[in-house]
N, C-alpha and C positions, 0 to 999 in steps of 0.2 A: 404822708410816701411812705413805703416802705421804705427798711433802713434799709435793703440790698440794693435799692435804687441811688438809695442816696450816694450810697459807696458806688458804684459804679461812676456815678455821676461826677464823683469829686476825685476818682481816680482816672476820669478821661475816656472809659472806656467805649468802645464802639466797636458799629458792628458792620460787615461790610460784604454786601454780596456778592459771590463767585460761585464761577462753573465750577464742573465736576464733583458735584455732591452728590451722595454723600460719602465719596473715598470708596477705597478699595477695600474689601470685605477683610474682615479684624480678624484676627489669630492671640490667641495667649500665646505667652512664650515659650520656648522647651519646657520643659518637665526636669529636665538635666540639671538642678538646684545644686551649687557649688555653696551654699550659705544660705539662711534663714535666720530671722533675731525679732527678738521681740524683747521687752523687758521683762525682769522678774517679778514685777508689780500686776495687779488686778487696775490699778489705775489708768495704765496705757494700753487701749483696746488699740494698737495698730502694730504690725507684722509687718516685715520685710522679706524680699527673696533675691537672693541674687545668681545669676548665670552667665555666662561666656563672655565677662568683663563688664555687663550694666548690669543697674537696677530692674531687676523683672517685678512679678505683681507685688502690689503692698494693700494689704485685707485690713479692713476696717467698716464700721464698728465691731464686724467679729471677725473669724477666720472662715464663712465662707464669703465674705464679699470681698473680692477682687476690684480693685480700680484703676491700677495702671499693665501699661504693657510694657512702655518700659521707659525708660532716662539714661540717658547715655550722653558722651561730647561728640560734637566734631572736631576736626582740626582742617583748615582749610590754607592753601598759599594763595592770596591774593593776584600774584604774579602770573603763576603759573595754572591756576585754576586748580591746583589739586584737592581733591576733598578725602577726606581718610576717615572715618569713622574708629570708635573702642570698638562693637562690637565688631563688625568685617575685615578691620585692617590692622591689627595688634595682637602681640601676642599676649596669653591672659593669663595672672598667675593671682591665685587670691592665698590668703594666708589667716587663721587663727591667732590674732595676735597676743592671747595668752588660752589657757586652758582651761580658765572657769567661768571664762564668761561668752556669750553670743557677740562678738566681737568680730567684724571681720571687716580686712580691707585686700581690696581688688587692685591689682597692679598691673597696667597696662601698657606694655613698650610696643611702640611701634614699629610693623614689619619696615619698615624704609629706615628705621634709625634716628626718625628724626624727633621723635616726641617721645614724651611718657605721662600717665597721668596716675597718679594713688590717689583713691580713694576711703575713707575710713566710714564705717558706717554704725550706728548705737541708734535705740530711740529714746529719748524723753521720756524718765520713767513716771512721771507726774502729769503728760500730758498725749495728744494723739497725733506726735509729730515725728517724722525722721527727720536725722542729722545726719551730715553725708559732708566730712572736711574734705575739702579738693585739694588736689598739689599738681600743677599744670609744671611741666619744663621738655623744655625744646630745645635744640641744636640751630637751629634756622630762626634768624629771631624775625622773620616775616611771616611767621603762621599766625594766624589767627584760630582761637578756639570759641564755641559755639556749645550753645547747649540746648539739646533737643528732648521733650518730652509728650509723649504719646501716651494720653488718660484714657481710661478703659472704664467709666464711671460705673457704680452698680452691678458689675458683673455681665457687663456688657461692650463691646466695641464700639458699638451703632450709638446713637442719641444725647452725643456729650453734646456738651455748650464749654467753647473756651474764650478767655477774656484774657492781656495782657497791659501792661503798662511801669514804664518804669523798670523797680526788681521786682513787682509782682505777675503770676500768672493763676489764673482763676479755670478750675474745669469743674463742672456738676453735672447732674442731672439729678431730676426730682429731687431727693432729700441726702443728698448722700453731697459733701463740695470738699476738695484738693484746693491748697493754698499754696503754690510754690512760691518764697521771697529768698531772694539773694540781700548783699549787702546795698544800701543805696550808694547809686553813682559808677555800677560794676555792668551796668546792661548799656549798649550803646545801640543798638540795634534791635529791632524784633518783628515776629509775624507767624500769622496761623495760617495756616492750611489744611485741607484734606488730605490725610494720610494716603502716603501712595500717590497721587493723582497731581496736587499743586503746594505741599508742605515746604516748609523753607528747608529742608533737607532736598526736596527736587532742585529748587530753585540756586542751590547752592550747589549742584551738581552742573546744568547749565549752567552758571553763570560765573560763578565764583562767589558771590552774593545777592543777599536782595532784593529783587527787580520789583516782585509784584505782593507788595506790603498790606497787610491784615492784621488788625488789633485786636480783633474778634469774632469767630463765626460761632452757629447754632445747627442741633440737631444730624452729626453726623459720624464720622469716624476722624476725629482730627487730632494735630498736631500743634504744637507752639514751638519757635525755634528763637533764639534770643542771644545775640552777640556778647561775648564777655570779654570786659576790657581789665582782668586782672587774674593772675596765676595762683591764686594764694586766697579762698577763702571756705565759706561753706553755707547751703545748701541745706535749708530747708521745708519740710514738706509736710504741711499741715492740714489736720483734718476736721471735721465738724459734723453737724446735723443742718446748720446755718450759716450761710458767708462769712457772720464773722466771728463766728467759735474757730472756723475752722482757718481764717486771718490774723485773729489773736493766737491760734496755739504756733503758728508758724512765725509771726512776727515775735514773739516772746523768747526766740532764743540769739535772736541778733545782737551784740555789743554796742550797733550805734543806733540803734532803737531803743524803744522805754523797755522798760524789766529785760533789761540785757541781761544774758549769761551767752558764757562762751563754751566754745564744742568744751572742751577740757571740764569744766565743772558736770557736762553732762555724762561724759562718756564714764568720769570718774563715779558718778551717784550710779548710774547704769550699770558700770563693771563689779559696784562692790555688790549692790542685790543677787547677781548671777553665783558669782564669787561665796557670798553667805549660804546663799542655798547647795553648792560645791560640797562645803564644808560638810554638809548632812549624809553626804554618801559614803557608802563602804569605798574601801580601798581593794582592790588589787593588784594582779604584779603590775610594776611599772608601766613595761610593755605595750600594757590596754588602758591604763588610763586615763589615759585624754580620750580615746575614742569613747572610754566608758561614759567620763562625765558628758561629754558633747553628745551621747546618744540620752542621757537619764535628761541632760539641757531642753532637746528637742520634745522630749516628749512631752515637757511639762508646757515648752513650746506651744503646740497645738492640740493644747486646752484651750477653748476658749473661755473668755476672762468672764462676760456675763453670762454664762453660760456653765456653770461648775459641772464638769466631769465629762463635758463634751468635746472629747481626744477627736477631731478626724483622721483621716488616715493618710492623709498630704495634703502640705498646700502647696499644690498643683496639678494643672492639667494633663493629663498623659498629653503627647504629640501634639499640643496644641489644640487637641478638642475636636477634630472631622472637621467636612469640609469647611465651615468656617466659624468665627463667635461674635456675630451679629448681634446676637440675643441672650437676653439673663436665661437662657435653659440650660445651661451647662454646669454640671455641678463636679466634674471632675473628679478627684480623689479631696476634697474639700465637704465630705461630708463625714458621717458616724456611719459606721457597720457594727454590729454587737460583736461579732468575732476580732475584727481588730481592735475594738477595744477591751475584748478580753484580754489579750495577746497584754496590752500595754498593762493591763492590772498586772497582770501574773510578774510586769517588770518592774512596777510602783510596790506592789510586793517585795520584791526581788531586794530592791533600794532599801527599802524601809518607809518608805512613803504611802503608811497605810489612808492617812487621810487624804490624799489622789484616788490612792484605792476605792475607798467609801464614797468616793463623790462621783466614780464612776458606775460604780452599780446603783448609786442615787438615780443617776441619770435612765441609768437604762428602764429600771424600774417608775420613775416616777413621771418621764417625759418621752421615752420612747414608745414601752409596754404598749400593747394594744387591751382593749376590754376581754377578746377571746385566750389573755395571758400570752400569744404569740409578741415576734420583736417583728418588724418591718426590715426587708433586705438591707439598705442602708434608710437615711434621714437625713433633714435639714437639721437646723438645732432644735428647732420648735417639740420635734417627733413628726413632721410630716414625710414620709414617704418619698423616697425620690423615686428609686426604681420599684419595680412594684411586686416583685417577687417575695419567694419564701424559701427560706433556707432553716432546715429543722438545727441546725449548728447550733444555729444563733438562738434560737429558744434554750436549749441544753447551759451554753457557757453563763449566762448568768444567775444560775440554780448554782455551781461551781461557786463564781464568784461569791455566793451569802453563804455557804459554805464555808469555806474560807477567811470567811469573816468574822464566819460565827454569828453571821443573823440572824439567830432565834428567835427574836420575840416576835409575837403575836401579831403584828401588824403587818411584819413583811410577810410571814407565811399565808395570812389568809389574803392579803390584797395582790399578789406576785408570786411569792414560790407554789404555791399550791396552783393556783391557773395555769403558770408555766409548765408544771408537770403534767398536768391533767391533760392539756394540749397535746406534749410529748406520748403520752401513752395512748393519743385516741387519734392520733395523725400521725405516729412512725411505728415503724424506722426506717420507709421510705420517707424521700422527702424529693421537695420540687427542683433545687437547686443544691447541687452540693457545696462545698467552698472555694471551688471555683468558678462557682456563679454560672453555671452551663446544665448544666446534664440531671437529668431525672432519675430516682434511682433508691440502689442500697448500696450506698457507701461508703467504704469503713470508716473511712476518719470521721463523718457522721455520725456515723452508729456508734462510733467510741463517745464525743460525744456525750450523746444522747440514754447510752448506759450509765457516763459517768455524773450527769444530771441530774436521773431518774435516783442515785443511788446515797448522792448530795441531797435531792430534795427529799427522801426518805429518813431522814439522821435530823431533818431539819423537825416534820413531821412528828416524829415520833420524842421529841423534846418539846412540839406544842401538844402531846397527849389523841395526836391525832394518829394510832396503829394500823386503823382499816388504810388511809392512806399511805402509812409507810408500807405495811404488802402488800398495797396494790401496785408500791413502784418497785418494791425490790422483786416482788414476780414478775415484772412486765421486763426489769432489765436483766432478769437470770434466764429470764426467756431469749432475750435478742440476744443474748452473750452464748448462749449455749450454739446459735443458727448463725452467727459472725461466719462462721468459713460457707458453713451450706451458702449463704449468701452470696458472697465476695470472694472467693479462694474459688480459680478453674484447675480441674484436672488433665484441660485437654488443650490447652494454650501455646501457642510457638513456641513461646523463648523459653520455657524448661519442661524439662519431662515429669518433674516434680510440682508440687501442687504451689501457685503464687496466688497473693490475691491483684484483681483487675482494678482499675479504676473507679469502678459504676459499674454494677447489672441493672441493667431498666429494670428488669420482672423478676429478679432476684435470683438469676437460675444464669449462673455466669458459666456453666457447660454449653450451655444452649446456641453459641454462634450468633444471637441479637446482633444485627447490623446496628448500627450508632453513628448520627450525626454530630460531626463537632463542630463547633460554632468557629467562626472569623474563617468561613467557606472552604476549613481544612478537607472537609469531603465526609464520606461515610466510610465506617471500616468496622472488619468483629470486633465485637467488645473485652475479646479475650488478648488481643492485638493492643489494647491500650491501658499501659501502667501508672500510678502516678506514687509516690511514698507517704500516701494518707491513711496507711496504715500502721505506721509507725506511733500514728495516735493511742493505738491501742496499748502501746509499751507507757508511750509520756503517761497516761492517763489510769495504769493501773490496773488494766483489764487482761492483757497477754506479759508472759515473762519475759526480757530480751530476748531467750536464749530458743525459745519456741520456736520448732522445726519450720513454718511454712513462712515465719520473719525472714527468719535466716534465710532461706532461701528466696524470697520475695526480692531480699534487697543481692542479690546476685543477678536478678533478674535486671533491677532497679540501675544497676551498677552496668548491665552490658547494652541495657536501652536506654534512659536519659541521661546520665553522667557523662560527662566532659573534660578531659583535664585542660585547663587554662595555663597560662604562665603565674598567675596567682592563685593556682590551686583547683580541686577539682570542683564543679559546680553539678547543678542537677536541671533539666527541663522540670518543668510544673508537671506535662505529660507529654506520652510520645506522638509528634503531628499537633501539637498544640499553634493554635492561630493568629494568638496574641505579644506581637510584636511589630519589628520592622520588617520591610520587606527585602527581600534578599540582596533586590538594588538600590538599597539606604534611603529609600521614600519612607515616608511615616505610616506607623501601622494609622487603618482607615483614612490616607490622605485623602479617596474620594466617596467619601461618605459610603463605602461598600463593603467595612467591617473585614477587610484581609491584610494578613502580613504573618510572620512567622515566630511565633514565642520561642526568647530565649532564656538565659540559663536565672533563675531564681536565687538568689544570694538568701533569702533566710532557709531556704532547703537546706542549706549547709549546716545551718544552725540547728535544725532539728533531728539531722542525721549526726549530731557532736552530742543531744540529750539522749539520744538511742544508745551511741557508746559510752556516755557517763553510769546510764542503768545497764549496761550489759557486766562493765565495770563493777561497778556495785554490791550488783549480786552474788558475787564472787568472794571467793575467801582469798586474796591474795597477798602473798608477803609483800615488803615494803618496793624490792626492785620489782617486783608484776605487777605491783599495780601501777609505779610509778611509767611501766611502758604503755598499759594498758590505757591508762590516762592522758596519754600523749599521743591519743586516737583523738578524741578529743579538744582537745587543747590544739590541734594543729587546723581545725574545723577552721578555732575561732581565729585562726592564724589567718586564714584562709579571709573568713570576714571582713577582719581587718586588711586587708591586702584590697577587697574588693570598691572599699568603702574612697572616696573619690579626694583631693586636695583638700576642700573643704572639710572633713572626716563626716562626709556625709552618705549612709550606707543605702542603696539602690534600691528599687526592686527587681531589677535584670540587669545581667552584664551583658556585653557580647561572645558571642561562641564559634566562634571559627577567626582562624589566623590571618585569611583577608578580608581586609578595609574594601567593603565597596566607593566606588572612585564618584559615585552621583549623590553622597547624601545631603539629604537636605536638611542644610546646617542651619538654618532658623529654627530649626525645631532639636534638633539631633546635635550630638555630640561627633568626637570622632570615630566610634565606635570601634577602638584596640582590642583587640584580644583580652577579656576577663576584667576589661573597665563597663561602668556603666550607659547604657543607654540612651535615651530618649524617655524610657520611663521614668515611673513618678519615685521624684529622689527628694529628700530622703522618703523612703517608706515608713513610717512608724512601728509598724511592722516588722520589718529589718532590725528598727533600733530596738527593741524589745527584745526581738530574740538575740541580736549582743548581749545586752545587760543578762539577758535569761541565761545563756550557752556559760559568761565568764564568771557572774555567783553559783550555779550550778557547780559547774568545776572547782570551784574553789571548795565548795561544800561538799564534794564529793560524791551527791546524790541529784537527782532533780527536789527541788524544794517546790514544784508548783503540779508533782504527782499531788492526786488528794486521798489523803490520808484512807479516807473510807472506803473510797474504789479499791484502791492496794488491800487492804487490809481482807476487803470479801474475795476476790478474786485471785489473788498471788498467793498470797498469807490463807485463803481457804478457812478465814474466821468469820463465818454461817451461824 
C-alpha cells in the first residue's frame, strides 16, 4: 500500500461528491505585489508574494511554478451573520520590518473598526516552507476567525485535489504537494468546496456557519476553509514532491509537534541571511539606501535557486493573465528574457556581485542560446522558448556582458560569442521585434545594442587571434553606425520641424510615411507620429554623444508627446498610443482576451532619462557649483523612482497617468489607481529595480558605469 494512502487513512481524509464542479474560472491574483520574499539560501526553494492584505502566489519548486491563488482570513459574527474578508473589508498596510531583510508584515484593520489582523512572513532557510505569524485582535468578543486557502497547484487553477483533517490541509496536483499546518487543537470546523460556487466562504455568506461540510474534493478550482479557535498562532505552508515531504516541511516548524522550532528562531535565521548579504552592498545616500537594499535583495530573490543565473522578469502575472488561469499555459512574467537579464546583470555589476553577473551570462550562453547563436524571445528555466519571436537586441546584449566580464577564453569565444555575433551580422540591423516586443523594422534601441554587441565581440575576437572576424564585426558596426539617422530619424514628422528619432521604421525609410499597426488594438498610424525614448540607448552604450543635436531635439519631442507630470514627478509612456495597460474605465488589460487597453507610465524610463543626464554632465568640464546643479537633474529622476515605489518598496512596471481615478476598478486585479502610483502591471519589475540601482550607483560615480569602454572609445573618442 503506498504511503500516501496510509497517510490519508490515518488522518481520516475522505472524499465527498458535490455539485458545482469544477468551480468558477480560476484567475491569478493582482500583479501589484507589495512584497516578495524568500530566504537568502539556495536550500529553501519557496517564494511568497503579498498583495491586497493577503498571501498571493507562492512559488515552488522554482520561480516559474505558482501554487497558491490566495490565503486570507475571514471574520464572521455568527449572531448577525456579518462576513468580512481581509481582502475586501480591511484597510491594508504593509511594513518592511527591517531595511536589510525580506521580512514583511501585513496589518489589516477592518473598515468596520471591529478587528485587526497582523501577519508576519518569512521562509525557513533550510526547508521549503512559508511561515506566517498571526495575531488577531477584536473589539467584539462574538467575532469568529476563519482561514481561507485557495491553492492553484502547478501553475493552474483547475485540477487541484484538496483534503483536510484536524489541523492539516493538503492540496496537490501531479507531483507538487502543499501542506498547510496550524498548531494542534485550534481548528474546530472545516470544509472544502469549489471556489466561488460552494466553498466555505460561500457557505458563511449564506448561513454565517458551515452547513454543507466536505473533508475533501478532487479535480477542480477548490478552496478550503477552517474555523480557528486561537487568536495567536503560526501557519506553516510546506511544499514537496511527495505528500510526506510536504507534511514533514510543514510540521517541522511547530513547537507542539516533533522537531519543533518557534517562529522567532526561523525569523532570526532568515533575517541573518539577508543581513549578511546586505552588508556586501555599496552605500548610497541615506535617503535611497533602504530602496537600494530592497532592489538588490529582490534581484537576488528573482534568481532561481536550482537554475543559477536564471533571473525572471517578475514574480507576477500582469492583470491576472487574461480570460482565465485554468490551465498551466500562462508564463506571465515569471520567465527569462535575455534583455531583462542584461538589465539585472548591469545592476549586479554595479553592486559588485560579480558572481551573480557570471551566473547570468552562463545561463544565457549554456542554457538559453540556440545552436544558430540567437536567443529566444523568452524562455522557461530549461531554455524552452515560451513566446516564439526574435528580438535582435536580445542577441546582442550577451556579447556586451561577455566583454564587461572579460570572458575572453577560447571556449566562450568559439561556442557562444562568435555564433551570436555572426548571427547579428547575417540578420541585422532590422529586427522582427524591438524592445517593446511588438514591431518589426529599424529600431534605434535595437541598432544601438547590435552595434555595441558587435564592437564588444570584435574585441573578444581580437584577443583570440581571429582578426578576420574582428574586422568583419567592426566593419559592420561602423556601417550601421553611419546609417542610424538614415534608418530611424525623420525630417518630415508632425512633432517638430527639426529631425527627430521615431520609435521604429518598418522599412528603414523614416520619411516615407508608412502606416504602422500598433499592438493591443491601438490602430494604424503614420510611423512618423510614433515616438519613444529608445534612442537614448545610443548615448548610454557609447555610440552618440549626449549633446548630439538630433538626440537633444528628440528629447524635446519626447517631453511634448509622451511625458506626464504626476504628483510623484514626471514620467513617460513607452510610446504614444500604447495599448498595454488598464482600460480607461478601470477594467484590466486583456480582461476579455482581446488584448485591449491603454499603456500607462513606465517607471524605468525615468531612470533611463537620468542616465542620459549623467552622460551629459560627465561630458562637460564643469566647476563644482555648476556640476552640482547639473547632477541635480538625474538625482531628481532617482527621487521620482523612489516616489513611484509602493509601501513595500516594490518598484512597478507602470504608474497611473491621470488625476481621475476610475469608478469601476476591477479590484481583484488592480489597486486604487492613484495618479503617479502603481497599476495592476508587474510589480516589482526586475528591470525597474535594476534601473534604480544603476542610476543610484552611476550618480554616485558621476558617470555611467555600464557604458562599454570599447564602444565609447570607438564612437565618442574616435579611437579607431
